[in-house]
N, C-alpha and C positions, 0 to 999 in steps of 0.2 A: 699713271702719272699725275704728279701734282704741279698745278698751274696758277701762278700768282695772275690774276686777271685784270689787274690794274696798277701800271708803274708807269710811271713818267720816263722818258729818256734821259739818261745822267751821264756825265762825262768826266773823266774816262770811262768807256764801256765797259773796263775792266772791273771798275767800282762795282758797275750793276753787277756783272758775271760772279765776284767775288760774294757778293750779298747773296744771290741766288743760288750760290754752292753752302754758302753756310746754313742755308734755312732748308736746305733739299728739295729745292725748286727745280724741276724740268723744265719747264717753259715759262715763258712772261709775256703778257701782252702790254706791249709799249703804247704809251699814248705821247702825243706833243706836248712842249712844256717851252713857256715864255721864261720863267724864272727860274734859277738853277740852285736851288738853297743848299745843294751838297757842296758848293763851293762855299759856303760861309760857315768860319769857324766861330764869329761873335755875336751879338745881336746887333750891333751898330752892321755889322756884314750881312745878316740876314735881311735886315729892313731895307736895305739898298738892293737887295735881289726881289723881295716882294713888292716894293715901288712899283716896278716893271708889271707885276699883275694886277697890282691895284688901279694902275692907269687905265688898264684894259678892261678892269670891271666898271670903271666909272665912265667908260665910254669916250673917254678922250681921245683915244687915236682916230684917226680917220678910215673910212672905209677902204682907203687904199694903202694905207698902212698896216691893216690887220689881212688884207689878203697877200702881201709881200710877205710878210711876218710868216702867217700859215702854210705859204708854199714851202719857206725855208724848214718850216718846221716838220712838215710832212717828209721833206726829202733827208731829213736826219733821221726819221723811224725808218722810212724804206732802205736807207743806207745799211743801219744797223740789222733790218731782217735780212739784208741780203749777204750780210759778212756773217750770220750767226743763223742761219734758216731753222736749224735744231733747237736753237734756245728760245727765237723770238718772234712773236705775230704782232703785227700791227693795228691799230686805230688810226683814222686820219680826222683832223678838224675840219669843221665847214664852217665859212664866215656866216654871221646871222646879217640880216639887213639886205641880202641880195635878191633881185628879181627872181622868180619860180625859174624861167630860162637859165639865167645864171647859175643857180643852185643845181639845175639839174647837169649842165656842162661841168660845173666843178666835181661833183659827184663821179662823173665819168672819166674826168681825166686825173682827178688828185686822189680818189679811193679806189674805183675798181681798176683803172690802168697801173696802179701801183702795188695790187694783188692785197690791200688791205682787209680786214675784215669785219669791220665795223666804223661808227661814227661815232665821234665826240672825242674830248670831253669838251661838253657845253657847261658855262660856267655863266649862265644870265644873270647879270649883277643887279637889273630892273626889271620892272614889270613889262616896259617895251620889249626888252630883249628875249624874256621867255615864252613872249605870243609869238615872235619873230621864227618860232622852232615851229610852227604849222607849216611855212613857206618848205622848209626842210623836209618834213615830213610829206609835204603833198610831190615834192621832187622824186623822192623814193619811190612812191607810188608808181610813177610814170617812168623809172630807170630802173633802181633794182632795191630790192630791202635789205637792209641791213640791220644788226641791232643798236641800238642808240643809248650812249652813255650820257647822263645828266647829273650835274651836280644837285645835291640836293640838301647841303647843309648850308651854313651862314655864307653868303649873305641870302640866300635863297630863303623867302618867308614859306609861311604856311599859303598864303594866296598864290603864289608862284609854284607851290608845289600841288595845288589844287588846278589850276592849270593845267599842269603837268598829266595829272590824272585824267582832265578831260581829253588830252589829245591819245591817252591809252584808251579810253573810249571810244572815241573819234576813228583810230586807226589801228583795230584788234588785230591785225596781221603783222604788226611791226612791234618787234621785242624792244621793252625800254628798261635799261637797267637804273633803277636809283640810287645814284652814286651818295656814298655814304649815309645809307639806310634812311636818309631824312633828317639826319641829325637829332635836334631835341625835338622833332614831331615823327619820331620813329614808330610808335603805336599806330599812329594813322596811316603811316605808309606800310606796315605789315598787316595790318587788318585790310587796306585797300588790295595788298598784292594776294590777298587770300582769295579776292573774288574775283580777280582778273589774272586770264591765263600767261597775257603777253608782260608781266613785271619780273623783272628779278632785283634780287636784292643785292646790293655790294655792301660789304661788312668791312670795308675800311674805314677809320677814323669814326668809330660807332660812337655814340653818345656815353655809351656806358656798357661795359661786358654784359650785361643783364639785356640789353637791346639784342646785341648778337646771339645770345643764348635763346630769349624768344623766338627770333627769327630762325635760325635753326632747329627751334621743336617745331614750328607753325608751319614752315615751309622748306624742308631740307631739301626738295628736288629743285628750287630755285634761287639757292642762295651760293653768292661767288666768293670765295677766299680772293683777298686783294690786300696789297700793304698800301698804296699809294705813296711809294717808296718813288722820292726820298724823304717824303713827311712821316714815313712810318718805315717798320723794320720788319723784311719779309718775314724773318724768323719769329717775331715777336706775334704777329699776327697768325702765323699757322699755330703757333702753341695755344694761342686762345681758341682757334677754333678747335683744336683737339681737346682743350681741357673743359670747355661748356659744352661739347656735343652730349647727346644722349648717350649715342653709342659709335660703335668704329666705323658704323656703316654712314652715319648722318656725316661724319667728318669728310670720308672719302669722298663722298656726294660733292659737296661745299669746297673741297680741296682739289677738285679738278674735273670728275666727271659730268657736272653742270656746264661748265663753260665747255667742254669739249662737245656736248651734245648741242648747247646752244651756236657755236661757231661751227658744228659739223664738221669737226677734226677726225671722227671715226674712220 
């Protein structure tokens, strides 16, 4: 089974299903989103959509605004999963900056109650936000362990990645997916992942094709095929993995087996 392990929900849903079918993707792990770049046809339209995301990354929204937005986004993912259970699985977002008890309640009511498979995506736009991840990890230790997906490309810096690495060591029982392979810091991320069994490597939006190739060579059992659609095309990212993999077996693991094992889909 081919599983795209990271796509943002797109509207209309038929657009998402059509892209999956064109790429030969059986299932997709859906993530929440605020902007909808799939609606943009020009640079100006794309900038308007991305302004929503930039405001979030800058920390310009209030805590109440973020909570309301994320509840709506999670409901959209949960609805899509219910409508197409044979095609979609879901991850759910958790607001940063809440107290521990609030975070535990959110995991119970928004993630577990909606039968979601993981937590994320987190895109910490500054050092304060990435340090707030610790509360989420603490909350999981008191509720339920889920894989956590963290964006590690721009605007996350190497200092931010290093703090995330420290969380991997502090919470070795929590699987952590390094989204986009660390961006330009991909060599550091691959090296770290080789020494820590709870680290998984998301291959979408990789810095260069050689980063994807080296990751697949060094850690074929923990690389995850994903497209980050609508920012990337599922068809092209599948082709990239098949092209740079050392052998068919490596591609098979990355294209579905690894995420199936991580999410216990067997």
